[in-house]
N, C-alpha and C positions, 0 to 999 in steps of 0.2 A: 503494500500500500504506500501510496505516495502522500506525503504530508505536504500540505500547503503552508507555506510560510507567509504570514501576513507581515507587512512591514511594520516595524515598531514606530509608534508615534514619537516624535521628538518631545522631550520634556520642556514644557513652557512654564513650569513653576519657578519659584524663586527660592533661593537657599535661605536657611535659617539666619545666617549672618546678615544677609541683605535686609531681611525683615526687621531684625534687631536694630540695624543702622537707621532704617526709615523711622521706626518707632522712637529712637533716640532723637532724631531731628525734629519730629513732631512734638515730642515732650518739651524740648527746648523752646520751640516756637510758642507752644501753649503757655509755658511758664512766663514768657516775655509779654504775652498779651493780657494775662489775667489782671495785673495791676492797672493797666490802661482801661480795661473793661470795668473794673471796680470804680475807678474815678468817674468814668462816663455814666455809670448807673447812679452814682451818688449825685452827680450834677443834675441828671434828669429828675431824680426824686426831689431835689431842692427846687428846681424850676416848676415842677408840678405842685409843690406846696405853695410856692409864691403865687402861682396862677390861681389856685383854688382860693387862697386868702384874698387876692385881688378881686376875683369874680364875686365872692360872697360880700365883700365890703361894697362893691359897686351895686350889687343887688339890693343890699340893705338901704343904700342911699336912694336908689331908684324907687323902691317900694315906699319909702318915706315921702318922697315928692309926689308920686302918683296917687297915693291914698290920702295924703295930707295928715299923716299920723306919725308919731315917734316910732322908730324902729331901732332895735338894739341888737348888736352882735356881741354875744357874751362868750368868754373862754370857758372851757370845761374846768372842773374843780381844781385840777392839777396843772393848768396852763394851756396855752394855745396849741402846743404840740399834741395834746390829748384830744383836741377837737373843739368845736364851737357850735353855737346855735344862733340863727338869725330869726328874730321874732318881733311881732308887732307889740309895742310896749306903751299903750296909751296912758298908763298911770305912772310911767317913768320911774319904776322901782328897780329895774335891771334884772328882774326875775320873771320866769315864765309862770304866770298865774293861770288858774283854770279859766278857760274861755279865750285866752290869748293865742293867736295863730302863730305856729312855728312855720316860718317861710322856707328855711333851708337848714341843713345840718352838715357841718364839716367833719370829716372823719379823722381818725388818729393818724399822726405822722410819726411813725417809729424811726428810731435811730437819728433823729435830728432835733435841733432846738429851735423853737419859735418863741421869741420874746418881744416885748414892747415896753416903751417907757411910760412913766406916769400912770394916769388913769387907764390908758390903753392896755396896760398889763392885765386888766380884768375885763374890760368891755370897750366897745365903741358904740355910741348912740347918735342917731341922726334925727334932728328935729324935722317938722313938716316942710321946711324950706330946703332940706338936704344938707344943712351944715352940721358938722360933728360937734356935739356939745356933751358936757358931763351931765350926769343925771340931775344935778342941781341947777343946770342951765349955764354953767361956766364954759368958757372957751376950751376947745379940745383939738389938739393936733399932736403929731409925733411920728414915730417910726416903728415898724416891725423889723426884726432881724431874724432871718431864716438861715440856718447853717448846720453843718455836721461838725461835732466837736473836734477841734484840733486839725481841721482840714479846710483848705481853701476850695472854692470861693465862698464869700459871704454875700447873701442877697439882702438888700434893704428895701422895704416898701414904705415910702414916705408919704404921709397924708398931710395936706395943708389945711388951713382954716376954712376953706370952701368945701372940703371933703374930696378934693381931687387927689389922685394917687399917682406916684411915679416910682419906677423901679430902678435900683442901682445895683451894679455888681462890683464887689470889691475883691481884689485878688489878695486876700490875707486870710490866715487861718481864723477859725471861730474861737473866740475867747469864752471859756465857760466859767460861770460863777460858782 
């Protein structure tokens, strides 16, 4: 009997050493990109927090003007980074009472610090004309600082006496108290 010989296919595989070399190069590249990606994610989280804060402050001012009522934006119990509430506050006590409408709620911003100066550390209240005032009717303006501890950049959201907001980016690390 005659045996047929089939031609052997050439091996197209790669050797173990080649695979280890490729994995080594990939791990070096991944190690180099992880810190860059971490900074990028941190920056985007900060920008999202500033945008959310800006949007809710603008909403509070708009609702106050459109409805002709006082609207307050109050920080959560442990600060702005824990969240906030925007609500109609006709009795100007800075608290959500039964029957008062909650217009919006800001969520918790973990791994970052959101602080403000003066009375704005607890609340921002807009009178029916859209001007920020303290609950006792006194003048209110100031700035919010949004940052990740010990890492640049720092974002500031500055509110003037008319209730208008502007955003600033500072390339310095966040100073934690």
